[in-house]
LOGU-652618 format. One record per atom (N, C-alpha, C): x negated, y, z; residue in one letter. Coordinates in steps of 0.05 Angstrom, whole numbers, plus 5000, padded with zeros to 4 digits. Layout:
BEGIN
XYZA/...
//
This chain:
BEGIN
208257343528M/209257513549M/207257743554M/208157973562D/206458193570D/205158113597D/202658173600R/201358103624R/200058353637R/200158373662S/198758583676S/197658473702S/195458583711L/194158483735L/195258633759L/196258483779V/197458603803V/196058473827V/195058643844C/193858553869C/195958553891C/196258333905R/198358303925R/197058193951R/198358253973R/197558153999R/199057894004R/197557694011F/198857444018F/198357384047F/200457294060A/200257224089A/199456934091A/197356884105A/196456604109A/197756494135A/198956264132C/200356144154C/198755904164C/197955904188C/196455694199C/198055554221C/197755294223S/199155144244S/197055004260S/197355004287A/195454864304A/196754604314A/195254394313A/196154134322A/195154094351A/196854024368A/196053984396A/195653684401A/193553614414L/192953334420L/193853284449L/195853104451V/196953034477V/195752774486V/194452774509I/193152534519I/194452454546I/195352214548G/196552114573G/194352014592G/194252114616L/192252024635L/193551874658L/192151674669S/193151534693S/191351594716S/192451644739A/190851724762A/189251484772A/186751544780C/185051334790C/186051244817C/186150974821G/186850864846G/189750884853G/191350964835G/194150994841G/195850874819G/198450864823G/200250764803G/200450954780G/200450844757G/200651014733G/203551064725G/204251314722G/206951374712G/207151354682G/209551294672D/209951274642D/209751544629D/208351554608A/208051804592A/210651854577A/211552104576T/213952174562T/213152274534T/214552174512D/213952264484D/214652564481D/212852704467P/213452994463P/215953034447P/217353244452A/219853294439A/219353354409A/221153254392V/220953294363V/223053514356V/222153744345S/223953964338S/225353914312S/227754024309D/229254004284D/227854174262D/228154094236P/226954254214P/228054534215P/226354724208V/227155004208V/228855064183V/231255174187A/233055234165A/231955464149A/232355464123P/231455694106P/232555954116P/230956164114D/231856424123D/233456554100D/236056604105P/237656714083P/236656984073P/235257124090A/234157384082A/231957354061A/230857114059L/228657074040L/229556904016L/232156884012T/233256723990T/234556913969T/233956853944I/235157003922I/236656813904I/239156873898S/240756713880S/241656883857S/241956763834G/242756913810G/243556733788G/243656843764T/244656713740T/242856763717T/242356553700V/240856583675V/242856563652V/242756763635I/244656763613I/243356843586I/244356733565D/244856853539D/247856823538D/248856563533G/251156463547G/249956343573G/251556243591P/250356113615P/248355893606P/245955903617I/243855713609I/243655483630I/244155243621K/243855013638K/241254873633K/239754813655G/237254663652G/234754843652G/235055103658A/232755273661A/231755263689A/229355363694S/228255393721S/227255673725S/227455773749V/226756053755V/224656053777V/222756233774C/220656273794C/220156563799C/218856623822L/217856893828L/214956903817L/214457093799D/211857113786D/209957273803D/208857143824L/207357283844L/204857413833L/203557283813N/201057393802N/201457543776N/203957583769A/204757743745A/203257663720A/203057393716N/201757293691N/203757193671N/206357223676G/208357143657G/208756843656G/207856693676Q/208256403677Q/209056323705Q/210456093706C/211055973732C/208855793740C/207155873759D/204855723767D/205455553792D/203855343796A/204155173820A/203855343845A/205555303864G/205455453889G/207155693889G/208155783866E/209956013866E/212855923872E/214256073889P/217055983895P/218655943870P/220055713869A/221555653844A/224155513851A/225955523833S/228555393836S/228555113823S/230654963828G/231154723812G/232354813785G/233454613771S/234754683745S/237354833749S/237855023732T/240355173734T/242754993727T/245055053738D/247454883734D/248954973709D/251454863706D/253054923683D/253755223680D/253655363702A/254255653702A/251655823701A/249355683698G/246855823697G/245755913724G/246955813746R/246255913772R/243655783783R/242255943799F/239755843811F/239455963839F/237655853855T/236955953881T/233955923885T/232556123894V/229756113899V/229256203928V/227556043942Q/226856103970Q/224156233971Q/223956483979A/221356623980A/220056574007A/217456634009A/215956594034A/215956854050A/216457084038S/216357334052S/218157544038S/218857744053A/220457964041A/218858114019A/216158124022D/214458254003D/214758113975D/214957853975Q/215257713950Q/217857783936Q/220057793951L/222557873939L/222558153928L/221058333942R/221058613935R/219158663911R/216958523909D/214858593890D/214658413865D/215758173866A/215357983844A/217657983825A/217057993799A/219157953779A/219957663778A/222257613767C/223257343764C/222757243735C/221956993732L/221756873706L/223656643704L/224956613681A/226656383675A/225356233652A/224455993657M/223255823636M/225455653624M/225955693599V/228155553585V/226955343566V/227055083573P/225954873556P/227654833531P/226454693512A/227854643486A/230454483490A/230554313511D/232954153515D/235054283533D/234554533541A/236554673557A/239054723540A/241254773553I/243854813539I/244855093544I/245455233522D/246955473524D/249955393525D/251255443547M/253955343551M/256055483533M/255155683517D/256955783496D/257055583473D/255055403472A/255155183452A/254254933467A/256054823484P/255254613503P/254254353491P/254754303466G/253854053454G/251254073440G/249854293442Q/247454343426Q/245254463443Q/242854333444P/240554443459P/239654703445P/238254873460V/237355123449V/235355083427V/233954853427G/232254773405G/229354863406G/228755093418A/226055193421A/225755313448A/223555243462A/223055353489A/222455653487A/223355793507F/222756083510F/222956163539F/221956393545A/222056503572A/223456763573A/224856813595M/226157063600M/225257173627M/225857423633A/224957543658A/226957753668A/226657833693A/228158053705A/226258203723A/226658463726P/224858623742P/225058553772P/222958603787A/222858563815A/225258703828A/226558563847G/228858683861G/231458673845G/231358573820K/233658553803K/234058263792K/233358073809C/233357793800C/236057653801C/238157803808G/240857683808G/241757603780G/240657723759L/241357653732L/238757653715L/238357433701V/236157403682V/237357373655V/236957563637S/238257563611S/236257653590S/236957623564P/235257733544P/234758033547P/236758183556I/236458473559I/234658543583I/234958393605T/233058443628T/230258363620T/229958173601T/227358093591T/226058323576T/227558453559L/226558693545L/225858913564L/227458943585L/226959143605L/224359083620L/223958833628Q/221558763643Q/219058793626Q/219258753599R/216958793582R/216059093583R/218059273584A/217359553585A/216059623612A/217159523634I/216059573660I/213259463663I/212859213653A/210159093654A/208159253638A/209159393617G/207459553601G/206859823612G/207959883636G/207360133649G/209560343650G/211860283638M/214060483638M/215460473664M/215960693677P/217460703702P/220160563699P/221160433720Q/223560273717Q/225960433709Q/226360663721A/228660833715A/228560923686A/226260993676E/225961073648E/226460843630E/225360603638A/225760363621A/228660293618A/230160323640E/233060263639E/234460443619E/233860703620Q/235060883601Q/234260823572Q/231660763569A/230660713542A/231860463529A/232160253545V/233260003535V/236260043528V/237760183545A/240560233540A/240860393514A/239160593509A/239360753485A/238560593461A/236560433463Q/235560273441Q/237560073431Q/239159963450L/241159753443L/243959873440L/244160143440A/246760273437A/248760193458A/247860173483L/249660113505L/250660383516L/253160403522S/254360653530S/253560743559S/252760553576K/252060603603K/249260483609K/247660643624T/245060543631T/245160283648T/247160273666E/247360043684E/248059783669E/248859813643S/249659573628S/247159403621S/244759503626V/242459323621V/242559093641V/244059113663Y/244358893682Y/247158763680Y/248558803658L/251258703655L/251158403649L/252858253664N/253257973658N/255457953637N/254757993612Y/256658003591Y/257957733586Y/256557513594A/257757243591A/260057203611A/259857323634D/261857293655D/264057503653D/263457723640D/265457943638D/265658043609D/266757873591P/266757953562P/268458193556P/270258273575A/271958503570A/270658763577A/268358763590A/267059003599A/266259173574A/265959433579A/265659623557A/263259553538A/261059473549D/258659423533D/258159123528D/260058953536S/259558663533S/259158573505S/260858663486A/260558573459A/257858643447A/257058893451M/254458973440M/252158833454M/252258813480A/250058683495A/249858393487A/252158253485G/252057973477G/251057933449G/251958103431M/251058073403M/248058123400M/247058343412M/244158403410M/242558183424M/243558073446S/242057853459S/241957603441S/244357523432R/244657273417R/243257293389R/243657513375D/242857523347D/240057653343D/239057803362A/236557953358A/234357863378A/234957883404I/232857843424I/232157543427I/234157373430V/233457083434V/232056963410V/232857013385P/231356913362P/228457013363P/227957263371A/225257363372A/223657223394A/224957173417L/223557023439L/222856743430L/224656603417K/224156333407K/221856323387K/221656533371A/219656533350A/216956653360A/216856743385G/214456853396G/213757133385G/215857273376Q/215357543365Q/215257743387Q/213957963382T/213558173402T/216058353404T/216958393429L/219058583434L/217758843444L/219059063438A/217959323445A/220259523452A/219859673473V/221759883481V/220560153474V/222160313459A/221260573451A/221460763474A/219560953478P/219861143499P/222161333495P/222861483515L/225161663514L/224761903496L/222261963490S/221662183472S/219362103454S/219262203430T/217162133411T/216062383398T/213562363389L/212362583374L/213162553344L/213362783330P/213962773302P/211862593287P/212862423270Q/211162243255Q/212562163229Q/211962313208P/213262253182P/212961963174P/215061843164S/214961563157S/216361513131S/215461303116I/216761213092I/216960903094I/219360803090E/219860513090E/220960443063E/219560283047V/220460193021V/222559973026V/224960023017V/227159833021V/227359632998V/226959732974R/227059562951R/225359672928R/223959492914F/222259572892F/222559362870F/223559442846V/223959262824V/222259362800V/220559192790F/218759272768F/218959062746F/219859162722T/219858982698T/217459052680T/217159312674D/214859412659D/214759712665D/212759842652T/212360122658T/214660302649T/216460202633D/218760352624D/221260282639D/221160072655N/223559982669N/222859892698N/223460072717Y/222960002745Y/224660182762Y/224960102787S/226460262806S/225460212834S/225960402852W/225360362880W/227160522897W/227360432922R/229060562942R/227460572968R/227460792982Y/225960813007Y/227360993026Y/226860953052F/227861123074F/225661293083F/226261543088T/224161733098T/225261883122T/223661923142G/224562063167G/222162193181G/222762313204D/220662453218D/220162343246D/221662133254N/221261993280N/221962163304N/223462383301V/224162553324V/226862473335V/227062423361M/229562333373M/231362573378M/234062523375D/236062713382D/237062663410D/239162803418E/240162773446E/241162483452E/241962343431Q/242862063435Q/240461873433Q/238061983431R/235561823429R/235661653404R/236561773382Q/236561653356Q/234861823337Q/233661703317V/232161853297V/233761863272V/233262063255S/234662093230S/232962013207S/234261923185F/232761863161F/234561893136F/233261933113L/234661973088L/234161733070L/236061683052D/235861463033D/235161583006D/232761522996R/231761622970R/231661402949R/232361472924R/232461272903R/231361402877R/230161222860M/229061312835M/229161072815M/229761132790Q/229760912770Q/228961022743Q/227460862728W/226760912700W/227960692684W/229460762662F/230660562645F/229860622616F/228560432603N/227660462575N/226060722572N/224360772591G/222561002589G/223661272597G/226161282606S/227361542614S/228461522642S/228261742658P/229261742685P/232261732686P/233461592704V/236261572708V/237161802727V/239361932721D/240362152738D/240662052766D/239362192785T/239362112813T/242162072824T/244062252816A/246762232827A/248061962819A/247361852796D/248561602788D/247661372805D/245361392818L/244261182834L/245761152861L/247361352868Y/248761342894Y/251761302889Y/252661282864T/255561272859T/256961052874T/255860802877P/257360592891P/257360622921P/255760812932E/255360812961E/257660972975E/259760822981W/261960942996W/262560773021W/263660903041E/264260763066E/267260783071E/268460583084A/271260573091A/273060533067A/272860293055T/274360223031T/277360253035T/278760403018P/281660433021P/283060213005P/285660233002N/287160032987N/287160112958N/284860072945A/284560142917A/284459882900A/285259902875T/285359672857T/283559702833T/282059922831S/280259952808S/278060152816S/275860132802F/273660312807F/274460602801F/276160642781E/276960902773E/278361042797E/279960892812E/281261012835E/279261092856E/277160932860I/275160992880I/273861262875I/273061312850W/271561562844W/273261802849W/275961782849K/277662012853K/278062082882K/277261892900L/277761942928L/275662132939L/276362282960T/274562472972T/274362423002T/272462563015E/272062523043E/274562583059E/276262763049S/278662833064S/280562603065S/280262403049M/281962163049M/280661933064M/278661993080G/277461783096G/274961653085G/273861783064W/271461663052W/269061833059W/266761703060T/264161833063T/262461763040T/261561963025H/259761913002H/256861913012H/255561693011C/252761673021C/250861732999C/250361982994D/248462062973D/245762122986D/243962252970Q/241262302980Q/241062503002Q/243262653007G/243262843029G/244462743055G/245662503054F/246962403078F/244762323099F/245162413124V/243262363146V/244162103161V/242561893158H/243061643172H/241661643199H/242461463217K/241361453244K/240161173250K/238261163269A/237160913278A/235860953305A/235660733320T/234160733345T/231360623339T/229460673357L/226760573353L/226360333372L/224060193368G/223459963384G/224059703370G/223659483384T/224259213373T/225659043394T/228158973390P/229859033366P/230859313366P/231859393343S/232959663340S/235559643325S/236959873323I/239559883309I/239360103288I/240260033264R/240260223242R/243260273235R/243960533233N/246760603226N/246760743199N/247760593179L/247860703152L/250560823146L/250661053134C/253161183125C/255061233148C/254061233173G/255861293195G/257561063204G/257260823191G/259060603199G/257760323196G/256060283176D/254960023171D/252459993189D/252659833210R/250459803230R/249059533227R/246459543230Q/244759303228Q/242959293253Q/242459043262H/240359013283H/237858913269H/235559003278L/233058953264L/230958863285L/229358663277T/227058573293T/224658583274T/222458693283Q/220158733266Q/217658633280Q/215858513264W/213258433274W/211258463251W/208658473258T/206558523239T/205058273233T/204258233208E/202858003199E/200358083184E/198057973192D/195458043179D/195257913152D/194758063131I/194457943104I/191658003093I/189758063110S/187058123100S/185957893084S/184857953061G/183557753044G/185457583028G/188057623031Q/189957453015Q/190457582988Q/190757412967P/191257522940P/193857682940P/193857912926V/196158082925V/198457932912V/197957782891A/200057642877A/201357432895A/199757302912D/200857092930D/202657222951D/201857452962V/203557582982V/206157672970V/206057792946L/208457882933L/210357642927L/209157422919D/210757182913D/212157082938D/210657092961R/211856992986R/214057182995R/213657442992I/215757632999I/218357582983I/217957532958Q/220357492941Q/221757222946Q/220457042959R/221756782967R/223156802994R/222957033007A/224257063033A/227257063030A/228657053053E/231557033053E/232857283040E/231757513047L/232857763036L/230657893019L/231057892992V/229057992974V/229158292973V/226858422978S/226758712976S/224758802955S/223258612943V/221358672922V/221858482899V/222058582875V/222358422851V/220258502831V/218058352831V/215758412814V/214658142803V/214058122778N/212757892767N/209857892775N/208957712793P/206157722802P/204157682779P/204957552757T/203057512736T/202357772721T/203857982726L/203258242713L/201058382728L/200258292751L/198358432768L/195458332761L/193558522763Q/190758442761Q/189858282785Q/188058092782P/187057942806P/185958132826P/186958112851A/185958282872A/186758162899A/185258232920V/185958142947V/186358382964V/187858352986F/188158573005F/185658613021F/184758863025P/182258903040P/182658843070P/180458833084E/180458773113E/182158983127E/183758893146G/185459073161G/188259113149G/188758983127S/191359003114S/193458843130S/195858953131A/198058813145A/200658893132A/202658713136I/205358783127I/207158763151I/209158943151A/211158933172A/213458753163A/213958543177V/216058353170V/218458423187V/220658473174R/223058563188R/225358373182R/226758283203A/229058103200A/231358233214A/233758173205G/236058293218G/238658193207G/240858313215G/243458233206G/245458463212G/247858423202E/249958623207E/250958603235E/251758823246I/253058833272I/256058823268I/257258603276F/260058553270F/261758603295F/264158703291A/266158693312A/267258413312A/269158363330A/270258093331A/272358053309A/271458053284N/273258023262N/271857853241N/273357753221V/272257623198V/271657833177V/269257823166W/268358033147W/267657903121W/268058053099Y/266957973073Y/264058063070Y/262357883061R/259557943059R/258958173039R/260158163015E/259358342994E/260358633000E/262758653010S/263958923012S/263759043040S/263558863061G/263758963088G/266659003097G/268658943080N/271358953089N/271958723109N/273958763125R/274558563145R/277558493145R/278058263157I/280858173160I/281558223190I/282858443195D/283258533223D/284758343240D/286558183227S/288258003243S/286757753252S/284357703242L/282857463248L/280357533264L/279557353283H/277257403299H/275057193295H/275756953284T/273856743280T/274356613253T/272356473242L/272756323217L/274656083222L/274655983246E/276555763252E/279455863249E/279956113258E/282656223254E/283256253224E/281256323209L/281656343180L/282556073168L/281355853177L/282055593167L/284955523176L/285555593201D/288255523211D/290455683198D/289855943190D/291856113179D/292356073150D/290355953136F/290655913107F/289955623099F/291655433109P/291055153104P/292055063076P/290854853066Y/291854713042Y/292354423049Y/294454293040P/296254383019P/298254593029P/299254753010L/301154963016L/303954843018L/305754973033P/308554863035P/310154903009P/309255082992G/310655142967G/308755262947G/309855452931Q/308155592912Q/306255782927Q/303855832916P/302056012930P/303156292933P/302556432954S/303456702959S/301256852974S/301557112976E/299457272990E/299457213020E/301657133031D/301757063060D/300356803066D/300056623046E/298956363051E/296156323039E/295056533027T/292356523016T/290756763025T/288156753023V/286456973030V/284957073006V/284557333005S/283257462981S/280257392980S/279357332955L/276557302950L/275357532935L/277057732927G/276057962914G/277558042889G/277458302883F/278758412860F/276858412835F/278058442812T/276658512788T/277958762777T/276458902760S/277659152748S/277559132718S/279259282705G/279459282676G/282259342668G/282959262644S/285659322634S/287759172651S/287058932661T/288858782679T/287458742705T/288658832727I/287558802753I/288358532764I/286358362771K/286858102782K/285458072809K/286557892825V/285257822850V/285157522852V/282857422862Y/282557142867Y/283157082897Y/284556862902R/285456792929R/284856502934R/284856422960A/284056152967A/285556052991A/285755782993A/286655643017A/284755413022A/284655323047F/282555133055F/283654873065F/282654653053G/283554383061G/281854273083G/283054103099A/281653963121A/279453783110A/279653713084D/277653543071D/275153693063D/274953943070G/272654103064G/272654223036G/274954223023I/275254332996I/277054572996I/276154792984A/277855032981A/279055032953A/281655112952R/283055132926R/283255432920R/282855492894Y/282855772885Y/285155822866Y/286156072867W/288156172848W/287456452840W/288556542817S/288356822809S/291156922805S/291557182809C/294057302804C/293657592795C/295557702780E/295357972771E/296558162792E/295358392795V/296258582815V/297958802800V/300458812807V/302259012795V/303759142817V/303459412819N/304759562841N/304159442869N/301559362872G/300759262898G/301558972904G/302858832886A/303758562891A/302558372870A/302158112879C/301057912861C/303257772845C/302857752819I/304657612801I/303057432782I/304357262768N/303057092748N/300756932760N/301456772781W/299356612794W/298456382775W/295756332776Q/294656112760Q/292555972777Q/292355712774E/290255562788E/287555632776E/285555662794A/282855742785A/280655552795A/281355302800G/279355102807G/279155062837G/276954932845S/276554862873S/273554832879S/272854842904G/270054812911G/269754752941G/267554642949A/267154572977A/266754832994A/267854833018W/267355043037W/265654933060W/263955103072A/262255013094A/261855253112A/261555203138I/260955403158I/258155343169I/256355533166T/253655513176T/253055753194T/250655753206S/249855973223S/247556123210S/247756383208Y/245656553198Y/244956753220Y/242556723232R/241556893253R/243656933275R/244856703282G/246656703305G/249556763298G/250156843273S/252956903266S/254056693247S/256556603252P/257656403234P/258256523207P/257656373186V/258056473158V/259356243142V/261556313127M/262756123110M/261756153082M/261055933069T/260155943041T/262255783025T/262655873000L/264655742982L/263255672956L/263455412949A/262155322924A/264155352901A/262955382877N/264555382852N/266755582852N/266055832862Q/268056042861Q/268756122833Q/271256222828P/271956302801P/270056512790P/269356472764N/267456662752N/268956922746N/267557142751E/268657402745E/267057532722E/268357602701S/267057732678S/266858032682S/268258132702E/268258422708E/267258462736E/266158702742P/265058752769P/267258742790P/266558652814G/268458622836G/268358862854G/270658912867I/270759122887I/270359002915I/271758782921D/271758672948D/269158522954D/
//
């Protein structure tokens, strides 16, 4: 957590105990002493009570405190709540109005807390969230990012604008949006997705969050996206280059550069961008794709196309004007580590961006002060089912469960396009498409058919394989085993 030292005034409350002594008069009758009156307990002052909600989805089992000493922890003696309920609700009783006005709220989420969006599953790793002072009615991943900026010295109003821009929220006030309670609100989908898929995983992993300022100084940058090296006659690389200058939407621009050598000769740069098109139409062959133009709804993403991104961690990258990714980045010290070992570890990562045989390198270690930027992320999806390879989506479906329900196996009769889902096209002299249906036994059945005049004919069985739904960085993903082999490149 970001820490800052804050000096605060504390009111000391002292209570005086009165000693009551019963006396009897000398030489006279003693009267009975009357017991002192016992007063009722003082009811909490509603003006000093704060109630709110902790969300990613509603978080059950978290505790909230007022961070009086601004150390990012709930310390003994700081006003605190009990465990949050099924709706993530909490109540904290402060000792003074100053505490409510000046102290940020912290929500400590233990590993066994429950995100009620997945009520049967603990969150798995402890993490903490926060909300700015005076804004404790909602503690969320986004208010946590906001509080990090404020604790780092950014004025609150500026921080609100910066966070909204960084997360592509349409309204500044959406940084305080309870997207779990109001999913239909304008920014709920984006706020929920960035919280679930980007901010919370970073908090669980202890990674650093950062809010970019509203304006930046020019700073030329190069980011190597992919590097493949076979030998000195065969290698390629791709990099993004930009100047770090924000536009009116507080986004920076960058270009996609590519280079390749094949058998000792450079490849024509234009050929390296040929597959990069956005907004796939109803095409059945690669030849049809190349004939399409921007006027027909296509965007050709070549070396001159200006892509957009936000700064900070997490950030959003917008490729080709439509393909959006959320990114979280952190730095890792590699001083003194062998170059070959670091390259080998990079290539074993989930998303390979470097393909180099480490044995081709001379023995060497990285010098003191060397570091690598580790970046993780995922696609920003609308509420649809999407194909991983192409980015195409099935507009009529919103979840993978709906996919299973709409295309069940066994089929009522012969396979048809209405009862199966596409797995992708092939191109060549005969255009074919592979299709599938899903059994409750966890097995998918595959078919192929020829595409003639936009319709499937000559259906043939093409095997079967297990299907499974897993989670990748917070998003459900279906995997299919033993898919039909394609001898020709696929479009979908």
